[in-house]
Residue, then its C-alpha position, 0 to 999 in steps of 0.5 A: m500500500k505504501l509503495l502504491i502511494y509512493i508511486i502515485a505521489i511520484m506520478f502526481s509530482a511529475k505531472s505537476t512539474q510538467l504543468n508548471k512548465s507548460y504554456t499556451l500561446n494564443g495568437s491573432f493578426n491585426g488584419e486579414t491574412s491569406e496564409e493557412w499556417i504560421y510557424m514557430v522556431k527557437f531563436m538560433g535553433n534548427y529550422a527543421f524542428r519548427d512547430s506549426a499552427k493552423i490559422e483559422n478565422g485570423k487566429f492560431q494557437f501553440k501549446g507545449v512544455i518549455d524547460v528553459p524560457e527562450m526567444y522564439a520567432f514566428h513567421y509565414r511559409i517554409d520555403r521562403i520566410i515572410g514576416v518575423a515576430s519574436g518573443f519569449i516562450e515561458p510557462g503560462n498563458l501568452y498572447l501574440n498579436i501580429d502587425l501584418k505591416n511591421w511584424e518585427l517592430n510592432s508585434r509583441i508577446s504579452g503575458g508572463k513576467i519575462n515578456d512583460e519585462y522585455n517589452s518594457l525594456e525594448y520600449k525604453r530602448i527604442e524611444r531613447f536610442m533607436k528612433p533618434i538613430w533611424s531619424l538621423d540615418t534618414r537625414s544622412q541620405t541627403a546630407n552634405k559632407e559637413e552635415l554628414k560628419t555631425i550626423n555620424d558622430s551623433i549616431k556613434f554616440l547613440l549606438a554606444e549609449n544603446e550598447k551601454f544600456e543593454m550591457e548594464y542590464v546583462k551584467n545585473h541580470l545573469n539569471s535572466p534569459i533576457a540578459l542572455y538574448l541581449l548578450f547575443r545581440n551585443q556579442f560582436s562588440l565584446s572582446l573574447d575575454e569579456k565574452e568568456t567572463l560573462l558566459s561563465k557567470f550566467n546561471p547554470i540553468l541557462h546553459n541548456a538554452t540554445i542561444y547559450k550553446v551557440m555563443v559558447a561554440d562561437y567563442n571557441n571558433q573565435v579563439k581558433i581563427k584569432n591568429q589566422t594569416d593572410n592568404l587567397n584561394k580562388i576557385n572559379d569566381i569564388q574568392l576565399f580570403q582569410t585576412t588579418t586586416s583590422g575592421d577599422s580599415l576593412l572597408s577601405k581595403l574592399i574599396a581599394h580591391n574593387p576600384n570604381k565598383v558598387l559593393y553589395i556586402d552580405i554579413w552572415a554566419t554558417w549557423c545563421g538559418p535566415c542568412k543561408k535562406e537567401f543564398p539561392y537568390s544571391r546566386k541568381l543575383y550574381d548571374m544578373i550583375d555586371p562583374e565589371r561594375i558590381q562586386m558581391i562581397y560576403l563577410c562571414v563572422g562567428s564561424s570556423k574556417d572549415e565550416w566557412e569554406k564548406v558552406v561557400k563551396s557547397e552553396v557555390l557563392n560566386g564573389q569575394h569571401y572574407l572570414i573575420d572575427d567578432e572583434n573586427l566586425k565591431k570595429f568595422g561597424n563602429k568605424n562606419s557608424i553601422n549598427i550591427q546587432g543581428i545578421p543577415r545584414y546587407i550594405i551597399v557601397g557606391s562606386d564612389g566609395t561611399i556607403k549608400n545604404k547601411n541596411a540594404p534590401k536582401p537578395s530576394s528583394a524584387n528591387l535590389l538589382d535596380i538599386l545596384v544598377k542605379y548606383s553603378h551608373f551614378n555616384 
């Protein structure tokens, strides 16, 4: 009898634990959608293991059990990702309303302490830093040389303040999955020693989070490529460079290596699913451009040399490829007043050697080729 009671107690305890980790996310759209399904995938997780929910009368629902609260992304379509909304999946009842006009900026998960705190933090960050940066970036498109210097100085200051704001939260909340996500968002601005120190201080429970494992793997890769030497390996139209060039002078080197050409720069990583989703469109784009006027350049970050070469060759990505470390990506961004908080990221440099678009359209964008051609004919 005692044994039976003990077994029942264990079963009840296990069921109770599972209930404490369960979540239900009810979602809706702020307009009509023509899609039948919506997909949910763990941030930095394997896209092959995404979850799906049927959209019925503009609503959908995801249910499951979560061991460690993590950031998840929501999107349409399997073949080509359309729209991305994000938020933390945590135990409890959650709600997601998707703004069809701007999934990323205006869609938020509500419900639960983690999401409420993250939404409050994001609101402050966007109001204090990002909106002024976006405004300045718009002004820079038509500014003269003198105005441009003032604008770039202001953007650099705001970027530094934004980073300081986020990293302050990280250092004071090492038990929080929000801090883990913010560390990932700012990892390109940290030295290897800083990254190692912060990763070692996180609550061991968070070590099971996918994003933590990705950052540890990235740290180990950065250690391996830190002392790489200059060399060039050319395979047909694929040029593989390993370079010790500092991020401060990287853009100047790219311009000097491709005089009077428009540069379409793709910042990516071997572990980045959305980056690789664009590669079929990159191949088509290369076939349509005039290589005498336009050069495609790929900056791979946070990746091992072996994986980098393997992906470039298997994807047959014609163009110039550079493997750089996170510290030099930070220098590249700071030198050119580019806020690189995530990848993929695309940049267009005109044939006159000036940056024309710091957040350029992705390869699958219908108007990208027209934009590149325009800049190849006019400075």
